[in-house]
N, C-alpha and C positions, 0 to 999 in steps of 0.2 A: 283270716285273723292270725293264724299260725304262720303263715308265709311272712306277714309283716313283722312278727316277733323275731322269726329266724333271720330276716333280712336286718333288723335292727342290731341283733346280737353280732352277726357277722361284721357289720359296719363298725361297731364298738370295737371288736377285736383287732380289726385292720388299723383303725386309728390309734389304739394303743400300742400295736406293734411299731407302726410309723413313729409315734412319739418317742417310744423307747430308743429305737435306732437313731433318731435324730439327738436325743439327749446324749447317748454314747459318743456320736461322732463329734458333737460340738462342745461338749462339757467333760466327760470322762476320759476320752482319748487325749485331748490336749494336756490335761492334768497328768496322765500317765506319761506322755512324752516329756513334759517339763520335769517330772520327777527323775526320769531316766537321764535326762541331760544334767540335772544338778548333781547326780551322783557320779557321772563320768568324769574323769580328770581332764582338765583343759589340754588341748594338744600343744605340743612343744615343737617349735620350728628351730632349724639349725641355720645359723647365719654366719657371715663374715663381718668383721668389725675393724673399723679404722680409727685411729686417734686424730683428733683435731690438732693440726700443727700451726706454727707460727713462722711465716716467711716474710721477707722484704722484697717488695714489688716495687718497680720503677712505673708510675703511672704511664699508660700507652692509650692513644688514640687510635682505634682501628679504622681503616678506609679501604677502598678498593680504587686503584689508580690505573692510568694508562700511560706507557712510555711513549715518549716522542723525542726527535732529535733535536739538538740544540740549534742545528741548522740542517734543513732538508728541502731540497728543491727537486724539480724536473728540469733537466737541461734540455733546452729548446732554442731553435735558431730564431733570430729577429728577421732574417731575410730568407726567403724560400730558395731552393735550388737543389740540383742533383749532388748526392753524397760522393765526393771523390776517394775518401779514404776514411777508415775507422781505426783508431789507435788505441783501442781499450778492449778488455775482456770483461764479461760479466762477473760482478763480484769482486772486482780488483780494487785495492786500495790505492789511492791516487793523491798526490800532493797538489797544493794550490798552483794554479797556472799550467797544469798538465794539458797538452792538446788532446782532446778527446775524439774530434771528427772535423774533417775538412770538407766544406761545401765548394763546389766548383766555383772559382773566381777569376776563370780566364778573362771575361768581358771587363771586369774591374781592373785587372792587371793592364790590360791594353789602354783603358782609359787613364790609369795612372801614368803610363809611359807618355801618352799625349799631353796630359796636364803638366807633368814635369817639363816636357819639351816647351810648352807655352809659358811655363813659369820662368825658365831660363831666359827665353826672349824678352819677357816682360822686365826681368832684372837687368839686362843689358840695356834695354830703352831706358829705364829708369836712371842708370848710371850716366849714359850720355847726356839725358837731360840736366842731370845735376851738373855736369862740367860746363854745359852751354849756359846754364844760370849763372854759374861763376864768372864765365867770361862776358856776361851781358849779352849773349846772342839769342837768348829766347826768354819768353815770359814766365812768370811764376805759376800761371794757369796750366801751362803744358807740362810742368813739373809735377803739379798736383794730379793731372790726368794720368801721367805715367805711374805715378805712385799707386793710384787707384787700380790700374790695370794689373799692376804687380800683386797687390793685395787680393784681387780677385782670382788670380792664377793660383795664389798660395792657398786660398780657401777651397778652390777646386781640388787641389791636390790632397789638402786634409780630408775632404769628404770623401773622396775615393779611397784613401787609406782606412778611413772609419769603416766603410763598406766591406773591405777586404777582411779587416779585423773581426768584423761581425760574422763573416763567414767561416771563420776558424773558432770552433766551439772549444773553450777551456773551462778547467775546473775552477770555479770562483773561490774555493776553499778546499782544505784536505778533507777527506773523507772516503766512504767506501760506496762504489757504484752498485747499482742494481742490475736487473737483467737488461741486455740490449734489445732495443725495440725498432731497430732500423738494419737495413742491409745496404752494401755498397752499391752504388748506382741508383739507388732509390731517390725519387723526388720527395723532399719534405717541404712542407708549407710553413709559414710563420706560426710559431707556437706549439709545432708537433713536438711531442716529448720523445727524445731519443733514448734516454737513460735517467735514472734517478741517482741522486748524489745525497748521502746521508753522513752527517758528522755524528760519530757514534760515541767517542770519548772526550768529555763527559757526555752524559744523557739526562734529559728531563724526565720526571715523573709527574703527572697532574693528578690530583686527587680531591674530592670533596669533603668537607668536614662540617658538621651541623653548626649552626649559628650560636647555639649555646656553649660551644667549646672555643670561641674566638678569643676570649679572654686569656686562655692558657697558651695560645699559639704566639710564636716569635721567630723572627728571622734567625737563622742559624742553629735552630734545634735539630737534634739528631733524627733521623728517619731510617727505618729498616724496611727493605723490601723483599720480598720473597716471590718467586715465580715457579709455574708448573714445571718449567722445562728443567730448573736446577732447585728441587725442593729442599734440599739439605744445605743450600749455600745462602745466607742473607747477604744482601747488598745495602751497604751503609752508606747515607748521604746527609745532606744539610738542606733545610728549607731555604729556598733561593727568595721566593716572593710570595706574598699573599694578595690575592685580588682585593680590589678596592670596593667591591659591592658584594651584596649577598643575593643570590638568585631568588626572585620573587616566586618562582614556581617550586622550587625544591627546599628553600630556606637553608642553603648550603653555601659556603664559601670555598671557592676553588683555590687550591694551595699547590705551588710549584716547587719541587725539591730538585736538587741536581745531585746526581750519583756518579762517582767515578766508574768508568768502564773500559779499563785497559785491555782486558781480553776480549772485548767487543761481543760478550755473551748476550747482553741485553740489546733488544732490537725495537725500533719504534713500532708502535701498535700493540706490542704485547701487554697482557693482563697482568697485574701484581697485587698482592696483599700487603698493604702498607700499615706500619705502625709508627707513630709519632711518639717519641720519648719526651713528655712534658711533665717538668716538675721533679720533686725530690723524692727519694725512696720513702716508703712507708711500710709500717708493720701490718700484716693482714693475717687473719686466721683462714686457713684453707682446709678443704676437704676434697677427697674424690669426687668427680662429676657423678659416679655411680650411686652416691649416697643422697642424692637430691631426688625426691619425689615431686613431680611437677603436677599442678592440677589448677583448674580455673579458680579455686578458693584460695589459692596461695601455695607457695612453695614450702615443703616441710622435710624433716628428717626425722628418723626413729633413734632416739638416744638410749643408752643402757642405764636402767635404773634398777635399785634392788627389788627383787621379787617378794610378794607378798607371802606372809607365813602360811604354810599349808593348813587346810581346814582339818578339824579333829584334833588339834593338839600338836605340840612340838615333836618333831621326828629328828632322827640323826641327820646331821649335815652332810649333804652330798660331797663327793670328791671334787677337787678343784677342776677336774676336766669335764665334770657333769654339772657345774654350778649353772643354776638358772637365774635369768634376769627378765625384767620386765621391759617391753619396749614402749618407750614413752615418746609420743609424738610432739614435735616442737616445730612450730612455724618459724620460718628463717627469712631474712632478707639477703639474697645473694647479690654479688657485685661482679667483678670482671672475671672471665673464665680464661685460663690459659692451659693450653694442651689438655691433660686429663685432671687438672685441678680447677676448682672454682673457690673464689674468696667469699667468705660469710661476714656480711656487715653486722647482722644482729640475730641473735638466737642461739649461737653456739659460741663456747669459749674455748680457749686453748686447753688442751688435755682431755676434754670430753671425749668419751667413746660412743661412736656413732655407727650405726649398721650401714655397711656399705654394699652389701650383696645380699639378697635373700629377703628384701622388705616388700616384695610386691604383693604377698598374700597376708601380709600382716595387718592386725587391727590395733587400735590403741590399747595399751597394757597387756598385750599378748605375751605369753611366756616363751622365752628364747634361749637357745644353747649356743655358745660361741664355739665355733670350730676353727682352731688356729691354722689348720692347714687350708681352709677354704679360701677362696678368692682367684679371681682370673687373672693372669698375667697380661700386662698391657702388649698390644701387638707392636712389633717393630715399625711397621708402616701404618700410621693411622689413615683412616678414609678422609678424602678431601671434604671440606666443609662447603 
């Protein structure tokens, strides 16, 4: 009986101790922490601030294009044979009609000599028949037969000359040659490429534009192109043509622009960032790109607002350098981005002061202090997008 009483007493003591610990842990301790937090002053973050400006931007349609030659071919023979001479160097600029290579035409030259002799004999025979017909010594049928033989001989001469011309490979237009692909004495078959020929000035650039922008496209609009090889130099041209259909796979329309290329810096096949200048200038509100906080719930900025009065009554106003502000979060709708600036369509007005750096750890209505010396300097060379 005594053991049961002792066991019960010990059990009650342990239960009371556990209940007391649980009450302290889940009731008293949270209240203590909450009291300590309420008494501690809110943390103040130091930030950099930028003022929303007003600029005039010309609407631009961005695109990615590929350069192609106005005229570009692989020079190839129509008749096979051994290469007798090569009259060009790789990378050479040539004029229209320049002889590039000569295929051996000795057989055709011999055929031409034979055909010329046959033609001469046919012309003499035709002339005798004409004299005989005039004197009434022969029939009209014999004159017609001589005429046919003369025409056949002339056709044989023309055919042989055409074969000889086909074995002389000439530039069909002015341009720049590529790398030589043949050697002297090499046999080349029909259609074998011996060198590429590209007309580089002017040059075309083809680029796709989404179908929703077709309404603002027009022939003659200005196009600016930049390439990685010359990042600091924009190449300016005009829209030459717009495709007659929209691709059913991409819902884009293909646009072709013509760009002057007098220095021949642009080459076919190069990649280019394209901007189509479409429309008139318009006023936009701009902010640094660093001021925008991107999230799945919407893009936002932190604007400066007056700080709430300190608790416990009025205090002396701080110095101008120590003036505090509240970080007011505003959701914005952003527009076009150019360089280190982004246009704001909705949410910010001209002259609003917005936190441009240091907003990563901010929460709405947090206290901030503006550091006029803060702010990163933009790099001279921006990373490629």
